[in-house]
C-alpha positions in Angstrom: -22.0 39.0 -13.7 -20.4 37.8 -11.2 -21.8 34.7 -10.7 -20.6 34.4 -14.4 -16.9 34.5 -13.8 -17.2 32.4 -10.5 -18.4 30.0 -12.2 -16.1 30.0 -15.2 -13.2 30.6 -12.4 -14.1 28.0 -10.2 -14.7 25.1 -13.1 -11.6 23.9 -13.6 -11.4 23.4 -9.9 -14.6 21.0 -10.4 -13.1 19.2 -13.3 -9.8 18.2 -11.8 -11.7 16.6 -8.6 -14.1 15.0 -10.8 -11.2 13.3 -12.6 -9.0 12.2 -9.1 -12.3 10.2 -7.9 -12.3 8.3 -11.1 -9.4 6.8 -10.5 -9.9 3.0 -9.9 -9.0 1.8 -6.9 -6.0 -0.5 -6.8 -7.2 -3.7 -6.3 -4.0 -6.5 -5.5 -3.1 -9.1 -8.4 -1.1 -11.4 -6.8 -2.1 -13.2 -3.7 0.0 -13.3 -0.9 1.1 -17.2 -1.1 3.6 -19.6 0.7 6.5 -20.2 -1.3 7.6 -16.7 -2.6 10.8 -15.5 -3.4 10.9 -12.0 -1.7 10.4 -10.3 -4.3 7.6 -11.8 -5.6 6.1 -10.9 -1.9 7.0 -7.2 -2.8 5.3 -7.4 -5.9 2.7 -8.5 -4.1 2.1 -6.5 -1.8 3.5 -3.1 -3.6 5.7 -2.3 -1.3 9.8 -2.8 -0.7 10.1 -5.3 2.0 12.7 -4.0 4.8 15.2 -6.2 6.9 14.5 -7.0 10.4 16.7 -9.8 11.9 18.2 -12.9 10.6 21.1 -14.5 8.2 20.8 -14.6 4.6 17.9 -17.0 2.9 16.6 -17.3 6.6 15.1 -14.0 7.3 12.6 -11.7 8.9 11.1 -8.6 6.4 8.6 -5.8 7.5 6.7 -4.4 5.4 5.0 -1.4 5.4 1.6 0.2 4.1 1.9 3.0 1.6 -0.4 5.8 3.1 1.2 8.2 0.2 2.0 11.1 3.1 -2.0 12.1 3.9 -2.8 13.0 7.9 -6.5 11.6 7.5 -5.9 8.3 6.6 -5.8 5.1 8.6 -2.9 3.2 9.0 -2.1 -0.3 10.6 1.1 -1.7 11.7 3.4 -3.4 9.0 3.0 -7.0 8.5 5.9 -9.1 8.6 7.4 -11.7 6.2 9.1 -14.5 7.4 11.1 -16.3 4.7 13.4 -19.6 5.3 15.4 -20.9 2.6 14.8 -17.8 0.4 11.2 -18.5 0.2 7.6 -17.2 2.6 6.7 -19.2 5.2 4.6 -17.3 7.2 3.6 -13.5 7.7 1.7 -11.9 10.9 0.3 -9.1 10.8 -3.6 -7.3 9.3 -3.5 -4.6 7.3 -7.1 -4.5 6.8 -7.3 -3.6 10.7 -7.9 -0.8 12.2 -6.7 0.1 15.0 -7.7 3.1 17.5 
């Protein structure tokens, strides 16, 4: 009888865990490319861009990876994006590198 009560109480938790795992991973549909505007680059990366320095149109912006508040996730430095005349001309950084 106790095992039946335990199984009934445990079922919603297991169903919730299965539903969390069933979500497909987020895949970036738009690749980052030279000539993008700030809005297009922000959409491609899926995060907002933060101003670092420069005049309007010729700016250095920073995109920080979104770690969603989890302490166990690996996080690398941000991605620096250089814009000239309002268009993406280069970037520096690697979100795929896991640093020790």
